[in-house]
Rosetta silent file (secondary structure, phi, psi, omega in degrees, C-alpha in Angstrom):
SEQUENCE: QVHLVESGGGLVQAGDSLRLSCAASGRTFSGYYMGWFRQAPGKEREFVGAASWSGSSTFANYASFVKGRFTISGDNAKNTVYLQMNSLKPEDTAIYYCAARSLGGSYASTGSYDYWGQGTQVTVSS
SCORE:     score description
SCORE:     0.000 S_00000001
   1 L     0.000  141.300  176.350    3.616   -2.078   -8.195 S_00000001
   2 L  -124.959  127.330  177.396    5.529   -0.657   -5.261 S_00000001
   3 E  -108.450  128.351 -175.558    4.019   -0.474   -1.799 S_00000001
   4 E  -119.463  136.362  178.458    5.563    2.020    0.617 S_00000001
   5 E  -132.930  117.634  178.263    5.091    2.229    4.374 S_00000001
   6 E   -90.445  154.892  173.920    6.600    5.025    6.435 S_00000001
   7 E  -157.317  168.094  174.842    7.310    4.861   10.142 S_00000001
   8 L   105.525   -4.347  178.985    9.348    6.629   12.770 S_00000001
   9 L   -69.959  169.819  179.085    7.481    9.881   13.166 S_00000001
  10 E   169.648 -170.595  179.148    6.751   11.402   16.535 S_00000001
  11 E  -104.107  122.716  179.058    6.924   14.392   18.839 S_00000001
  12 E  -133.527  169.919  177.373   10.389   15.782   19.530 S_00000001
  13 E   -97.059  158.865  177.558   11.902   18.991   20.797 S_00000001
  14 L   -56.210  135.686 -178.549   13.785   21.536   18.720 S_00000001
  15 L    94.421  -15.145  179.982   17.356   20.416   18.187 S_00000001
  16 L   -76.286  172.946  176.551   16.517   16.721   18.481 S_00000001
  17 L  -118.132  157.225  178.582   17.010   14.064   15.833 S_00000001
  18 E  -152.018  144.113  175.892   14.586   11.600   14.301 S_00000001
  19 E  -120.545  120.838  175.451   14.940    8.857   11.721 S_00000001
  20 E   -93.495  146.154  177.462   12.074    8.020    9.417 S_00000001
  21 E  -117.669  148.717  175.586   11.876    4.704    7.628 S_00000001
  22 E  -133.801  103.509 -179.572   10.234    3.837    4.344 S_00000001
  23 E   -89.034  125.784 -178.576    9.825    0.127    3.783 S_00000001
  24 E  -105.119  139.772  174.835    9.285   -0.814    0.155 S_00000001
  25 E  -136.481  158.642 -178.208    7.655   -3.995   -1.038 S_00000001
  26 L   102.249  -47.104  176.680    6.758   -5.295   -4.441 S_00000001
  27 L  -150.293  153.518  175.883    9.997   -4.255   -6.064 S_00000001
  28 L   -68.126  146.173 -178.623   13.452   -3.312   -4.881 S_00000001
  29 L   -76.849  -11.088  176.529   14.006    0.407   -4.556 S_00000001
  30 L   -63.384  129.972 -177.610   17.260    0.084   -6.473 S_00000001
  31 L    95.841    1.939  176.223   16.682    1.679   -9.846 S_00000001
  32 E  -118.160  155.388  160.362   14.097    4.122   -8.542 S_00000001
  33 E   -78.597  128.326  172.214   14.197    7.656   -7.313 S_00000001
  34 E  -108.932  113.951 -175.869   13.160    7.482   -3.667 S_00000001
  35 E  -108.394  152.384  171.169   11.843   10.836   -2.632 S_00000001
  36 E  -119.154  132.431  178.701   10.824   12.365    0.662 S_00000001
  37 E  -130.278  165.624  176.244    8.206   15.077    0.760 S_00000001
  38 E  -144.473  155.062  178.669    6.378   16.848    3.536 S_00000001
  39 E  -139.905  116.643  176.824    3.137   18.700    3.986 S_00000001
  40 L   -89.878  157.954  179.740    2.441   21.120    6.782 S_00000001
  41 L   -55.516  130.058  177.301   -1.115   22.171    7.694 S_00000001
  42 L    77.452    4.118 -178.772   -2.480   24.630    5.173 S_00000001
  43 L  -120.668  161.970  176.740    0.515   24.263    2.878 S_00000001
  44 L   -76.999  156.445  175.450    1.244   22.371   -0.283 S_00000001
  45 L   -65.500  135.544 -176.879    3.288   19.215   -0.264 S_00000001
  46 E  -129.273  153.364  179.885    6.932   20.103   -0.791 S_00000001
  47 E   -70.211  134.012  175.155   10.117   18.331   -1.810 S_00000001
  48 E  -108.275  -49.502  179.788   12.530   17.440    0.978 S_00000001
  49 E  -175.200  165.578  178.017   15.065   15.222   -0.754 S_00000001
  50 E  -149.400  152.987  178.238   15.554   12.329   -3.134 S_00000001
  51 E  -147.219  159.043  174.684   18.107    9.624   -3.695 S_00000001
  52 E  -147.070  150.537  178.174   18.772    6.764   -6.055 S_00000001
  53 E  -131.839  110.987 -176.847   21.045    3.768   -6.086 S_00000001
  54 E  -132.950  108.159 -174.829   21.723    2.240   -9.486 S_00000001
  55 L    62.239 -124.758  179.345   24.593   -0.197   -9.797 S_00000001
  56 L   -94.833    2.850 -176.200   27.634    1.554   -8.339 S_00000001
  57 E   -96.576  131.625  177.195   26.116    4.992   -8.829 S_00000001
  58 E  -124.469  137.995 -179.722   24.537    6.884   -5.948 S_00000001
  59 E  -132.174  143.932  172.873   22.655   10.149   -6.202 S_00000001
  60 E  -154.991  142.245  175.080   21.132   12.409   -3.594 S_00000001
  61 E  -148.202  151.995 -172.534   19.825   15.932   -3.559 S_00000001
  62 E  -135.704  154.302  171.273   17.989   17.958   -0.937 S_00000001
  63 L   -65.286  150.507 -174.370   15.892   21.051   -0.621 S_00000001
  64 L   -60.497  -31.707 -174.562   17.919   24.030    0.517 S_00000001
  65 L   -77.611   -4.992  176.481   16.083   24.272    3.828 S_00000001
  66 L  -120.813   -5.599 -179.542   17.248   20.792    4.924 S_00000001
  67 L   -57.645  132.850 -179.128   20.727   20.628    3.428 S_00000001
  68 L    86.882  -12.236  179.688   23.273   19.757    6.056 S_00000001
  69 L  -113.698  -35.819 -176.213   20.559   18.585    8.469 S_00000001
  70 E  -110.746  145.135  178.483   18.758   15.723    6.664 S_00000001
  71 E  -139.806  134.807  176.257   20.312   12.692    5.004 S_00000001
  72 E  -101.329  134.072  175.961   18.735    9.913    2.930 S_00000001
  73 E  -138.365  166.623 -178.562   20.190    6.428    3.061 S_00000001
  74 E  -138.037  148.902  176.414   19.114    3.007    1.934 S_00000001
  75 E  -121.578  104.176 -177.267   19.434   -0.579    3.120 S_00000001
  76 L   -61.990  -38.260 -177.641   19.153   -2.986    0.202 S_00000001
  77 L   -61.912  -34.682 -179.311   18.868   -6.042    2.422 S_00000001
  78 L   -98.485   -3.591 -175.404   15.800   -4.585    4.126 S_00000001
  79 L    49.068   47.292 -175.454   14.549   -2.765    1.022 S_00000001
  80 E  -130.545  138.458  176.797   14.156    0.250    3.258 S_00000001
  81 E  -111.899  144.345 -176.547   15.044    3.895    2.772 S_00000001
  82 E  -121.309  151.337  170.535   15.699    6.213    5.679 S_00000001
  83 E  -123.632  105.063  177.332   15.488    9.925    6.269 S_00000001
  84 E   -86.339  122.407 -177.152   17.797   10.967    9.075 S_00000001
  85 E  -118.293  118.101  179.873   16.729   14.331   10.404 S_00000001
  86 L  -114.308  162.609  177.147   19.060   16.246   12.712 S_00000001
  87 L    48.955   50.067 -176.366   18.819   19.663   14.341 S_00000001
  88 L   -64.571  146.241 -179.422   15.056   19.655   13.932 S_00000001
  89 L  -120.579  156.780  177.436   13.205   22.949   13.989 S_00000001
  90 H   -55.759  -33.624  179.888    9.553   23.725   14.736 S_00000001
  91 H   -71.719   -5.162  173.467    9.104   24.628   11.071 S_00000001
  92 H   -83.357   -5.270  179.241    9.962   21.020   10.194 S_00000001
  93 L   -61.628  124.329 -176.997    6.608   19.990   11.655 S_00000001
  94 E  -178.488  171.206  166.198    4.645   18.219    8.919 S_00000001
  95 E   -87.830  129.385 -178.801    3.436   14.904    7.638 S_00000001
  96 E  -104.732  132.368 -178.411    6.355   13.255    5.885 S_00000001
  97 E  -120.977  142.583  166.560    5.805   11.042    2.871 S_00000001
  98 E  -104.577  155.466 -176.023    8.109    8.802    0.928 S_00000001
  99 E  -148.763  159.860 -179.465    7.542    8.219   -2.744 S_00000001
 100 E  -136.405  144.260  174.481    9.034    6.263   -5.604 S_00000001
 101 E  -150.591  159.614  177.869    9.342    6.812   -9.318 S_00000001
 102 E   -69.799  156.403  179.524   11.460    5.338  -12.069 S_00000001
 103 L   -65.308  151.951 -176.968   14.747    7.003  -12.903 S_00000001
 104 L    98.548  140.700 -177.980   14.722    9.798  -15.445 S_00000001
 105 L    86.360 -171.840 -174.838   12.680   12.935  -15.268 S_00000001
 106 L   -76.726  131.883  176.479   12.141   15.190  -12.308 S_00000001
 107 L   -99.305   -5.243 -175.305   12.906   13.847   -8.839 S_00000001
 108 L  -107.059   -2.065 -176.816   11.708   17.000   -7.078 S_00000001
 109 L   -99.365  128.651 -179.821    8.193   17.246   -8.442 S_00000001
 110 H   -61.794  -34.693 -175.993    5.337   15.684   -6.489 S_00000001
 111 H   -71.222  -12.324 -176.229    3.436   15.069   -9.701 S_00000001
 112 H   -92.739   -5.337 -177.684    6.181   12.915  -11.166 S_00000001
 113 L   -92.115  139.383 -175.633    6.048   10.198   -8.510 S_00000001
 114 L   -93.716  -28.924 -174.032    4.016    7.055   -9.114 S_00000001
 115 E  -127.877  138.401 -177.915    3.946    5.519   -5.648 S_00000001
 116 E  -133.852  146.986  170.139    3.332    7.090   -2.255 S_00000001
 117 L   -85.254 -179.408 -175.918    3.288    5.959    1.318 S_00000001
 118 L   -85.739  -12.593  178.500    0.578    6.938    3.781 S_00000001
 119 L    94.511  153.883  176.398    2.746    9.458    5.600 S_00000001
 120 E  -139.066  135.834 -174.055    4.054    9.802    9.130 S_00000001
 121 E   -81.275  131.613  172.272    3.575   12.799   11.416 S_00000001
 122 E  -120.347  124.599  179.198    6.587   14.690   12.701 S_00000001
 123 E  -125.128  125.491 -178.446    5.990   17.357   15.311 S_00000001
 124 E  -115.328  117.912 -179.928    8.807   19.532   16.612 S_00000001
 125 E   -93.599  151.024 -177.531    8.101   21.598   19.703 S_00000001
 126 L   -89.506    0.000    0.000    9.998   24.777   20.541 S_00000001
């Protein structure tokens, strides 16, 4: 079992930065895909990015609409994954979720993840 808790959401202005945290407990996130998803009101949950750290190998991929603005990183000592969000736009407003799944298979599909956090609200004003 993996328990995930997000934090760091809030209200910011367009152009600001925000860093979300996802604290994992139960198992180390090493060896998992750690994904970030978001869901805006009236819309389906969508893939934001995913990363994995396995031995000396690191992987990360992002949705096209956040490439160059968002970055996922991990702190093994704290068993915490971060989503650094820069140059925020009003359309980034959503509830952001972190999720975990074992390596292999799709990292971009919401249905493929086994563990989810409760979400944290990000609101970007214009």
